[in-house]
C-alpha positions as CSV (number, residue, x, y, z in Angstrom):
1,X,-155.9,-29.2,-129.7
2,X,-154.5,-26.1,-131.4
3,X,-151.2,-24.9,-131.8
4,X,-151.0,-22.7,-128.3
5,X,-151.9,-26.0,-126.2
6,X,-149.2,-27.8,-128.1
7,X,-146.7,-25.0,-127.3
8,X,-147.8,-24.9,-123.8
9,X,-147.4,-28.6,-123.3
10,X,-144.1,-28.7,-125.1
11,X,-142.7,-25.9,-122.8
12,X,-144.2,-27.9,-119.8
13,X,-142.3,-30.5,-120.5
14,X,-139.1,-28.8,-121.1
15,X,-139.5,-27.1,-117.9
16,X,-140.2,-30.4,-116.1
17,X,-137.3,-32.0,-117.6
18,X,-135.2,-29.4,-116.6
19,X,-136.5,-29.1,-112.9
20,X,-135.6,-33.1,-112.9
21,X,-132.0,-32.4,-114.0
22,X,-131.8,-29.5,-111.2
23,X,-133.0,-31.8,-108.7
24,X,-131.1,-34.6,-109.7
25,X,-127.5,-32.4,-109.8
26,X,-128.7,-31.1,-106.1
27,X,-128.8,-34.6,-104.9
28,X,-125.4,-35.8,-106.3
29,X,-124.0,-33.0,-104.0
30,X,-121.6,-34.4,-101.7
31,X,-122.4,-34.3,-97.9
32,X,-121.2,-35.3,-94.6
33,X,-122.7,-38.7,-94.7
34,X,-119.9,-39.7,-97.3
35,X,-116.9,-38.2,-95.5
36,X,-117.8,-40.1,-92.4
37,X,-118.6,-43.1,-94.6
38,X,-115.1,-42.9,-95.9
39,X,-113.4,-42.5,-92.6
40,X,-115.1,-45.3,-90.9
41,X,-114.5,-47.7,-94.2
42,X,-110.4,-46.5,-93.5
43,X,-110.7,-47.3,-89.7
44,X,-112.5,-50.6,-90.5
45,X,-109.6,-51.8,-92.9
46,X,-106.8,-51.4,-90.3
47,X,-109.2,-53.4,-87.6
48,X,-109.5,-55.9,-90.4
49,X,-105.8,-56.4,-90.8
50,X,-105.3,-55.9,-87.2
51,X,-107.7,-58.9,-86.6
52,X,-106.6,-61.1,-89.5
53,X,-102.8,-60.4,-88.6
54,X,-102.5,-59.8,-84.7
55,X,-98.8,-59.9,-84.9
56,X,-98.8,-56.6,-86.9
57,X,-99.9,-54.7,-83.9
58,X,-96.3,-55.4,-82.2
59,X,-94.7,-53.8,-85.1
60,X,-93.9,-50.5,-86.5
61,X,-95.6,-51.2,-90.1
62,X,-99.0,-50.6,-88.3
63,X,-98.3,-47.3,-88.3
64,X,-97.2,-46.8,-91.5
65,X,-100.1,-48.6,-92.8
66,X,-102.2,-46.2,-90.9
67,X,-100.7,-43.3,-91.8
68,X,-101.0,-44.5,-95.7
69,X,-104.6,-45.1,-95.3
70,X,-105.4,-41.8,-93.7
71,X,-103.2,-39.9,-96.1
72,X,-104.7,-41.4,-99.1
73,X,-108.3,-40.5,-97.7
74,X,-107.4,-37.3,-97.0
75,X,-106.0,-36.9,-100.6
76,X,-109.1,-38.3,-101.8
77,X,-111.5,-36.0,-99.8
78,X,-109.2,-32.9,-101.1
79,X,-109.7,-34.0,-104.9
80,X,-113.0,-34.8,-104.7
81,X,-113.5,-31.3,-103.0
82,X,-111.5,-29.4,-105.8
83,X,-113.6,-31.9,-108.4
84,X,-117.1,-30.6,-106.8
85,X,-116.2,-26.8,-106.7
86,X,-115.4,-26.9,-110.5
87,X,-118.5,-28.5,-111.3
88,X,-120.3,-26.0,-109.0
89,X,-118.8,-23.2,-110.8
90,X,-119.4,-24.6,-114.3
91,X,-123.1,-24.7,-113.1
92,X,-123.2,-21.2,-112.2
93,X,-121.7,-20.2,-115.6
94,X,-124.0,-22.5,-117.5
95,X,-126.9,-20.9,-115.3
96,X,-126.1,-17.8,-115.9
97,X,-125.6,-18.1,-119.7
98,X,-129.1,-19.8,-120.0
């Protein structure tokens, strides 16, 4: 092997690793399935509480619990969205610098 072949293999390996990292980054991007799953999990939690404690249905504490679960889910979604926007902005900055 000569020097050019070794350098081309190193460059090819580096490009392949970079492409793999970009693909992993794209796969970790949030999608609608996560939002639907979190919402269904919140409702499943409420249904489990109602199933385990049927007397809760007649009391106003159920509405408070429902409001707390849904508001915490909305808060988590908003924070997650903000974090992902910051990560995307950082990725664009790094991509432009490279």
